[in-house]
C-alpha positions as CSV (number, residue, x, y, z in Angstrom):
1,M,3.9,11.7,-37.6
2,E,3.4,11.7,-33.8
3,D,6.3,10.4,-31.8
4,K,4.6,8.9,-28.4
5,L,6.2,9.8,-25.3
6,L,6.6,6.7,-23.1
7,T,6.7,7.0,-19.3
8,L,9.7,4.9,-17.8
9,K,7.1,2.1,-16.4
10,E,6.0,1.7,-20.1
11,V,9.5,1.6,-21.3
12,A,10.7,-0.9,-18.7
13,D,7.5,-2.9,-19.4
14,I,8.6,-3.1,-23.1
15,L,12.0,-3.8,-22.1
16,R,10.9,-6.3,-19.3
17,V,13.4,-4.5,-16.6
18,N,13.1,-2.4,-13.7
19,E,12.3,1.1,-14.0
20,R,15.2,2.0,-12.1
21,T,17.2,0.2,-14.9
22,V,15.6,2.7,-17.5
23,F,16.5,5.4,-15.2
24,R,20.2,4.5,-15.2
25,L,20.0,4.2,-19.2
26,I,18.7,7.8,-19.5
27,H,21.3,8.9,-17.0
28,G,24.3,7.0,-18.3
29,Q,23.5,8.4,-21.7
30,N,22.6,5.3,-23.4
31,A,19.1,6.3,-24.0
32,R,17.8,9.5,-24.5
33,G,15.2,11.0,-22.2
34,V,13.0,14.3,-21.7
35,K,12.6,15.5,-18.1
36,L,9.3,17.4,-17.8
37,P,9.1,19.8,-14.9
38,A,5.5,18.2,-13.9
39,T,7.1,17.5,-10.2
40,K,9.9,18.8,-7.9
41,I,12.1,15.8,-8.9
42,G,10.7,15.7,-12.5
43,T,9.2,13.3,-14.6
44,W,10.9,11.7,-17.5
45,R,9.7,10.5,-20.8
46,I,11.2,8.6,-23.4
47,S,10.0,8.7,-27.2
48,Q,9.3,5.8,-29.3
49,K,11.7,7.0,-31.7
50,A,14.6,7.4,-29.0
51,L,13.7,3.8,-27.5
52,T,13.8,2.3,-31.3
53,D,17.0,4.0,-31.7
54,F,18.4,2.7,-28.4
55,L,17.1,-0.7,-29.3
56,V,19.0,-0.7,-32.6
57,S,22.1,0.6,-31.9
58,N,22.3,-1.8,-28.8
59,T,21.0,-5.1,-30.6
60,N,23.8,-7.3,-31.8
61,L,21.8,-9.2,-34.6
62,R,23.1,-12.6,-35.8
63,V,21.7,-14.5,-38.8
64,L,22.1,-18.0,-38.8
65,K,21.9,-20.1,-42.0
66,R,19.8,-23.1,-41.4
67,Q,21.6,-26.3,-43.1
68,G,19.3,-29.2,-44.0
69,N,19.9,-32.6,-42.7
70,K,22.3,-34.6,-44.4
71,K,21.6,-38.3,-45.0
């Protein structure tokens, strides 16, 4: 199975945040990224698996029981 590498913009669009926020997540080691030596400053990528792992470990899921109407 191929794990696609996403750009910071793609991740930012998925999370609905600014690219700078994604960059801070990587540098704060909250999310795992890969720096490619494509330019002087480098180009960052995040794998789909790393993004999924980040979301799973940082999401607080709460299941609410739905109660029926009492009459």
